[in-house]
C-alpha positions, 0 to 999 in steps of 0.5 A: 315057336312062331317061325314053326308055327309059320313052317307048319302053315305053309306045308299044311297049304302045300298039301291042300294046293296039291290035292285039290284045284283052286275054285270059288267061295261057298257058304260063309258066316255071312251066307248063313246070315243071309239064309236067316234073312240078314245079310251085314254090308259096308255101303256106308264104309262101316258093317251094318245090316242092309236092313238099317241102310237108309238107302235102296241096296241089293245085297246078294251072298256069294253063296246066292250068286254061285246058285243063280249062275251069275259070275259077272256084273254083266248078269246082275240084272238077273236078281236086282231089278233096275240093273241093266248090262248092255254090250257096246259094239266094240265090246265093252261093258255098259252099266247102267241103274234106274235108267241113268247109263252111259253108252260109249264105246271105248276103254276110257269111258268113264262109267255111270255105274262104277264097279269096286273091288272091296271099296276099290274102284275099277274106274273103267269099265273094262277092268271089271270082268274079273271082280265077280268070283270067290265072293263073299258078297256083292252089294248094288247100291242104287242113286247117287254114290258120289258121297262116299265113293266119288264121282262117276257113280251118278246111277249107282255102285257095285261093291264086290266084297272078297271072301276074306282068310279064314280062322281055320284051314279050308279048302274047296274044288268046283268042277262043271260041265255043259252045253256047247262043250262049256267047262269050268274048274276052280276052288280056294284054299284059306286059313292061318299061316300064324297068328294074326296071319290069314291067306286066301288064295282061288283061282277059276278057268272058263273055257267053251267051244263055239255057240254061234256059226257064221250066216255066210259061212255054216262051217265057221264057228264063233263063241269060245270061252277062255278066261282065267281068274286068280286072287290071293289075299292077304290079312294081317292082325298086328296087336289089338289096334292095327289090321292090314289087308291086302289083295291081288286079283288078275284076269286073263281073257283070251275068248272070242269077241261076241259076233253081231247079227245083221238086222237090217241095211242102213247105208251111210252113202247110198249109191256107194255101198257094196253091192254084195251087202244088199245080198246077206241074210238078215238074221232072226235066231240067237245062234246065227251071226257074221265076221270077216273071214280070217278076221277071227274076233278074238280078245287078249285082254289082262288086268293085274289089280292091287289093293292095300288096306290099313285100319288102325283104332286111334282110340275105342271110338276113332278109326284111321283108314288107308285104302291104296289100289293100283290097276293095269289092264292092256287089251289087243281085241279084233273086233267086227261090229258090222255083222257082215263077211265085208271089211265095213267096220273091222277094228283092231283095239289096243290099249291099256290103263293105268290106274292109281287110287289112294283114299285116307279117312277118320271115322268115328262114333259118338253119342248114342248111334251117331258116327262120322267119317271124314276123308280124301282121295286121289286118283290118277289115271292114264288111257290109252287107245289105238283103233285101226279101222279097216272100212274098204267095204264101207259106203263112207270110204267107197264114195271116194272112188265112186265120186272122185275116182281116189283110192279106198283108204285102207287101215286107218289108226284112231287113237287118243291118249287121256290123263285123269287126275282126280281129287276130292275131299269128302265129310258125312255125319249121322246123327242119332236124335234118339232110338228111332230117329237119325239125320244124315249130311254130308258133302264131297268137294271134287277137282277133275282134270282131263288131259286129251289128245286125239288123232285120226292116222292117214291110212295105210295106203295113203289115201285119206291125206291125198283125198283130203288133199293134206301134204306129205305123210301128216300123223293126223289127218282131222282138220284143227281149224285150216291146218291138218296134220297134228294131233287134237289136243285139249285139257277138260278142267271141272269141280263139283259139289256132292251132297247128301241129306237124309232122314230115317225113322224106326218104330221098332227093331223091324221097320225103317222109313227113310226119305233122302236128297243127294247130288252126284256128278260123273266127270266129262268124256271124250270121244275116240271117233274117226274125225275130219274135223277137230270139234268132233273131239269136243267132250261132253261137259260133266253131268249133275244128277239130283234125286229124290228118294223116299222108301221103307224096310220091313221085317216080319219075324224073319219070314217076310221081308218087303222093301220099297222105294220111290225116286226122282231124278233131275237131271242135268246135262246128261251125256250121251252118244249122239251124231253129226253129219260130217261130208262126205262120210255121212252120220258120224258118233259125237258125244253131246250133252242133254241139257235137261231130262228127268226119270221117275220110278219105284221099285219094290222086293218081296222076300218070303220064307213061309216053310222051312227050307223055302224061299221066294225072292221077287222084285220090280223096278219101275223106270219112267225116263224122259229127255227134255227139250233137245235137238241133234242127229239121229243115228239114221242121219235125221235132224230131230228134237227128242223132247218126251223120249225115254233114254236109250237102253231103258226098260220101263219095267224090269223084274225077276222072282227067284225060288228055292226049296231045300229039304231032306230026302234021308239022314244022310242027303238033302235034295234042293230045287230052284227057279228064276225069271227075269223080265223086262220090257222094251226099250230102244238102242239109241236116240229117236226110237227107230223102229230098226233099233228096237230091243224087245221085251223078254222074260227069261227062265232057269230051273236047278236041282240037285243034292247035298250032304246035310253038313254040305261038304259036296253039292251036285247041281243040274241046271238050265239057263234060258231053258225055253230058248228065248231069241233077245238081243241086249243091244241094237246100234247103227254102225256104217252101212248097217243096223245090228244086234248082239243075241243073248245066250241060248239055251243051255244046261249042264251039271256042277259038282262042288266039295268044301274041306 
């Protein structure tokens, strides 16, 4: 009998899979809760209402993400004030929350805001691009999350919750087309295979044509999108006590790498700059950029990420949980961050990440509303990366020819291998004094080890070793003391104690007032940079953040939701990408620690549902970051004390508002309209607040409208994003002889048609 049910289930799946293309989730039970003003989250590793969680958390349903056109963590700032995305010069994403972020170029950069998939970490930001589709919801947890989520979450954590298999057979398809020949096609199939066994398969492909053109070769285009995602989930309920959840997520990214825009010529060695460089046009519109002819900036990246979770109820009050994940990421990118057609920083970036995570925990309830959790986890990550740099047009290398008559070094391999091992144990207790007062206390101990090997190789033509007077054909050319030729090897061993204590007060079911003090750590980091001396490979040691936060959550008959918080961060040893003057190459990057800094701020969120069908959701965040007494070299080569400056890439103000209204057009047709506006104030892309690296403030407006069936079986949407075609940029940086920018997308518009079965 059981075998025949499995066969019937498989037959139904094959029929559905043949008839429709796989796609993204739409309206689920949790989405319905969100529409009623409530959403269930697992921020504390148990299911509870977001309004009952005593911390600042932004929880957004999968349906709302689709409505706002948010497909990855890069766009979360549209609906989560205080969240900032910055694309680094080598296209590795950098995420920040409330000013806490870590800007660096290489894929081994451990983040301060870690992305999670169903509580399993995507340990490095480069792995996060495939997490944001076919979702139940996303939870953005602000402030240090080291207690329950581990290190590298001093700024916060983003937990993507995938839509799980359904109890009945369901399927859907989404298809869209827009400006720049952008198109997407996706869908899902979900349902039971047998009693207690459910499966969900989802996939999506995004494609587009060019949206950028070269400033020196107008016929050359860039910006194509070629991104494929897939996910398969299997849920098994074995008896009354044991449940198992398995997941397999993959993406393939063969998109173009965005080209940078030339903002100003800022030579490293002025007499040696290429004479063509000052003649290149500076750029002041969103679609113009430049790159070396024939380089074809392009990705060839892929990720396979598997998870397995087992929950066993030892008793009615105690549950044993095991969570295992393994990720394998590979990349082979061609990037040209110098924003010119010269070979100044042309780079082929090849790398791989192997990431293993295992957590085991016990959790249980006690008394009237009390809860405890105790557990341990282990991480083992290996990252290897090689950046092949060609800088024959850069003044740092041209100086050898100008001053010494030596040949200009050509392609140079800059490589590193890192092996990370983290072992931690944690416990947390939520104690209910009565129905109104609860106290929270927890602690985590973490032991970390990072084994590093770094090498700046000889140039392909042998010129670099010849210039540095290193005999033979050495594997590496940086000097380890008086000698050169070998990799620089180092091991960073550190441990830390994260903790959190808090108290919350609920005078009634609609009000929560809370206060927390917490401490989190980010592990140390080694750089991947062209080095002349081994000290350039010295790591930045672990940073420590102690956070003080008080807030409230107020619900009024589900028509008004008001959340607010104030916070103060005491920051020690903040990791930052600084600089060093290294003759004869000029100013080069170097990771450093800022001894003392601080962040103060406040945030407010208001959700209104004044009449049926109308929702207004607005949020505003204020962040005032300040660097303490700290002297270093700014990106333009000047030695300065940065005391009193704001953190780079940290706008003081961020805000967003979304308005959506749904209404009946007839008995068989519904209509809807909506708009989003996103605002952020001015910031700067580097230490020193040099005007050339300013990132101007901007406001972006999106619109949408459409029709649907009353039962939401089908939905046709027309949308426009950045409808006023605002020119803005998300990063400004100095690299080699130029200061450059990454522009945001210009105005785009299109339509999406969705079906649900």
